[in-house]
N, C-alpha and C positions, 0 to 999 in steps of 0.2 A: 170080494168085498174088502175095503180098507177099514181098519179100525183105529180110531183116534181116542186116546184117553187123556183127558185134561186133568193135570195135577195143579191145583190152585195155589199151593203154598210157595212162598218165597221169603227170603230173609228180610229183604227191604225192597220197596218198589223203586225201580229205576226211573229216572227223571223224564224219560221219553216214552214210557210204557203206558199203553192204553188197554192192554189185555187184562182179562179178569185174573186177579191174584189177591191173595190174602196174606199180607206181611206178618212174619212172626216176631219181628223186632219189638222188644219190650215185653213179650209174653214170658211167663214162667215155663220152664221145660215141661212140667206136668200138664199145663194148659195146652201147649202145642201137641203133646202126645195124645191128649184127649180128643182134640179136633181131628188129628190124623186118623185116629181109630174110628171116629164117627164117619169120616170120609170113606174109609175102607169098607165099613159095614154097608153103607148105601151103595157104593160101587159094586160090591158083590151081589147085592139085590138087583141092581140095574142090569148087570150082566145076565143074571138068571132070567129076568123078565124078557130080555131080548132073545134069549135062547128059546123061550116058550113061543115068542111071536114069529121067529124066523126059522126055527129048526137048526139043523147042522149046516149052517151057511159056511161056505169056504172063505177063509181069511188069508189073504196073501201078505199083508203088512200090518204091523202094529206100531203105533207112534205115540210115545209118552211125551206130551208137550205141556207147556205151562205158562206162567209159574216157573218153578224150578223143580222138575221131576227128580233130580238127583238128591233132593231132600227126603224122598221116600227111601227108607232102608231097603237094601237088596232083598231081604226076606219078604217085604211087602210087594215088591215088584214081582218076585217069584210066585207069591200067592195069587196075584192078579193074572199072571200068564198061565198058571195052572187052571184057574177058573175059565180063562179063554179057551184053553184046550178042551175042557169038559163041555163048554157051552157051544162051541163052534168047531169047524174042521180046520184047524190051524195047519197051513202048509208046512211040510218038513223043511222047506227052504225059505220060510217066511223071513222077510226083513223086519227086524225088531229094533227100533230106534229109541234111544233115551236122550232127551235134551239134558244138558248139564251145564252148570256154571263152574268156573275154575275153583272157587273157594270151597265148593261142596264135593268136588271130585278130584282130589289131589294126591292120592296114594295108589300105587300099583295094586295093593291088596284089595282096596275097595272096588276098583275097576274089575278085578278078577271075580269078585263076589257077584257083581251084576252080570258078568258074562256066564257064570256058572248057572244062573237061574234063567238064562235064555237071551239076554241082550246081545246083539251081534253088530250093532252100529251105534256110535256115540257122536252126538252133535254138540260140540263144545262152544259155548257162547263167549268168545274172547272179545269181540267187538272192536278193540283197539289195543295197540302195544305202546301207547303213549299215556303215561300216568296222569297227565293233566287232562287229557280227553276222557279218561276213565272216570276221573272225579267229576267232570262236567256232566257226564252221562248218569252219574249216580251209581256206578258199578262198585261192588264191594272188593273186587280183586285188584291187584296191581299187575303191571306187565310181567314182572318176574314170577308172580303166582300163576299167570296164564301159561307161561312156558313150563313151569313145574307140572301143572295139571296135564298139559299136552304130552309131556314126556312120560308121565305116569300111565296115561292111556296107551301110548305106544309100547312102553315096557311091559304092559300086560298082554301084548299081542292082540289087541282088539283088531278084528279083520277089516273094519271099515270106519274110518275116522273123518268127521267133517268139522270144519271150523266156520263160525259166523263172524263176519266183520261188517263195520259200518263206515260209509264215506259221506262226504257232504256235511261234515259236522261243523258247528260254529268255530270259526278261527282256524279250521284245517286248511292247509295248503296242498297243492298238487304234489309237491316234493315229499310232504309228510305221508301222504297216502301211498305213493310209490315205495317209500322206504318200508312202510308197514307190510305191504304186499311182498316185498323182497324177503323180509324176515320170515314171514309165514310160509312163503314158497320154500325157503330153506328147511322148514320143518317137514316138508313133504306130506301134506295131508292128502287123503284120497278124494276129498270133496271140499269145495269152498263156496259159501254163500256170501255174496257181497251186496249188502242192501244200502241204497241211498236213504239217508235220514228223512223220515216223514214226520212233520210236526203234527202231533195229534192234539186236537182241541182239548183244553182242560188240563194238559200235562204241565208240570213245572217248566220244562224246556220250551214249550210253546209260549208260555207266559213271558219267559225271559226274552224270547225273540220278538214277541209283540211289543214289549215295553222298550225295546232297543238296547237292553242290557247285553244281549248277545246278537251276533250277526252271522247269517249263513254265508258261505262262499258265493261269489258272483256266479251267475248261471254258466258263463263261459268256462270258468274254472271247474265247476261241477261236471260239465260236459267232458272236459279233458280227463277228469278223474275216472269217469265211466269208460270212455274210449281207451285211454292208455292203460287203465287197470285191466280191462279185458284182454288187451294185447299182451300185457306182461304175463297174465295167467295162462293164456294159450301157448305162449312161447315156452312155458314151463311144463306143458303137457296137460294142463287142466282146461279141457275144452268146454266152451259155453254150450249149454243145452236149454237154457231158459234165461229170461231177462236178467236174473240176479244169481244164477247158479252155474257152477263150473265143476267138472269132475274128470278124473282120469278114466280111461276107457273101461267100461263095465261097472263104474261106481256111481252112476246117476242114482239119485234117491227115488226108489221105486214107489214109495208112498206118495210123494209130491207129484211125481209123474202121473200117478193114478188120478189125482185131483185134476190136473191140467188136461187129461184125456177124457174126463167126464165119467169116471167110474163111480159106482155107488160107494158111499162111505157112511159109517156109523160112528157118531161122536158120543162118548160117555163122559160123565162128570159135569160139574157146573160150568155153564157158558159154552159147552161144546155144541157144535152144529152138525147136523146129519143131512145128507141128501140120499134118498133111497126110493127106488121105484117111482120116480117122478114127483116125489114130495120132499119138502124141506121143513126142518124145525130146529129150534135152538133151545137148549136147556136154560133155566133161570141162572143168571150170573150171581148166585148167592148160595152158599152151602146149605143154609136152612131151607130156603125155598126149593132148591133142587131136591133135598132130602124129603120134603113133604110131597113133591110131585111123584117121586119114585115110590114112596110108601103108599100113595093113593093109586098107583099103577096107571098113571096118566102119561101120555107121551109128551104133549106140550100144548100150551094155549095158543101158540102162533103157527100151527100146522098150515103149510102153504102147498097148494098143488101148482106145479110149474107148468104154465101154459106155453104155447108154441113160441110166442114172442120172447119170453124169458129164456127159453132153452136156446133160441137162436143167438140172443145177445151173449149168453154165457159161452156158447160154442165159439164165437169170435173172440171174446175176451180171453178165454183160457187157452185156446189153441195158438193164438197170436203171441202169447207169452213165451212160447217155445221156439227154438231155432228151426224145428221141423215145420211149424206153421199150421195153417188151416187147410184141411183137405177140402177143396172147392166143392166136390161132389156132396160132402156132408151137409152143406148149406141147402142144396137142392133136395136132398133126402128129407130134410125137415120142412121145407117151405114149398117145394115144387117150383121154385124160381131159380133163375140163373144169377149167381153172385156177381159174375163179371159184368153182366148187363146192368144189374141194379146199381152198381157202384162204379160204372164205366169212367166217368170224368175224374172222380177222385183217385181211382186206381192209376189212371194215366198220369196224373200229377205226382202221385207218390213214386211211381216208377221213374219218371223223368228226373226227380230229385234224389234218386238213389236210396229211397227209404224202404222199398220192398223188392223182393225177387219172386219170380213165378217159375216153378220148375216141377215137372212130373206130376202135375195136378195139384200142387200145393202152393199157397201164397204165404210167404213168410216175411217178417220184418228184418231188414239189415240191422247192423249194430247201431247205425245212426237212427234208424226207424224205431228201435227199441228205446232209445233215449227220449223220444217224443211219443211213446206209445199211447199215453193217456189222451193226447190231442187226436191221434189217429183213430183210436177207439171211439172217442166222443163223436167224431164225424160219422163213422160207420153206424153207431148206435142211433144217431139222429135220423139218418136215412132209413135204417131198418125199421124204426118206429113208424115213420111215415108210410112205408110200403107194406108193413106186415100187420100193423095194429088195426086190423079190420075183422069183423065177424067171419067173413068167408075164409080167412086163413087160419083161424083158430081151430085146430083139429081135435082138441080135447073134448 
């Protein structure tokens, strides 16, 4: 089982962010401390309740996401991990990741404190090394602060360091993106996530682009950023293993790989989603509502049982995100149908245009295919719905 813990606190909401977070900007320190204490109390209760429901479930990875998890003091992270060990069977070699922002994790001593309580992987949200871009994104750190934070993590001898970057930003040029990658490659991270900007409805950045105040790079330039960026990273020994993720040998994120491979995961905290034993649910995206749900010992009001069609669509979506790709037999195991026959014409067209490869029973997207993966998946989904969305094929 994978365990995700959502930490909703952040200093200030970034201009592109649509994740659930509760900014502390403008709060008195005592008020922030009170909210954090209330969060910890409910989280401890939620952990205990799931231990009662599931028993000593093996846990292979723990991922603190947010928000800004590095706003939680190391002692609080230690308290959570100690409760996890008591409630579940935490693997001795478990991967324990803490997402962090540079301005909240910038000293070697603080990093070591997190490592002492069990954190063994840090994912640092640098996003850009261009101060103008950081301002545009609403980030609180500057490029120099990002470098300082990265060096603090390295100086503390953290065994697994990941960096998050964003491309396709308003006003960004291919040469800027290549320069950022070269600077980050020089830092020698173990893992790098390079995400193309997605404009989320209702965010300030989306509003600026809708109004014409900001303009995204042309599609051709964005395509070059993706293709050339991936080539630069692989030349530096960071091999692509998922649409947006690159790692040195042996440093792939085990937690996220678990998601893409369809493993069960339990999400704790406000707005956290779980998928377990063929069911899915999401906690309320609000501290108070989440607290009331946990106190009432309810799981969720939106509990969903995943039918065969949903599981097939997710199988394709998740597996085709990875460079390994979709095991063709897995489609037949779920549906009793032949994937290659169901999608014969489309697969032929994709192969002819160099967008897929088929090898050893797996169908995977090429790098060019990954660039247009949403369109490819949309076509596969449409056909799958037509073929599978019938009572005779629903096995549940």
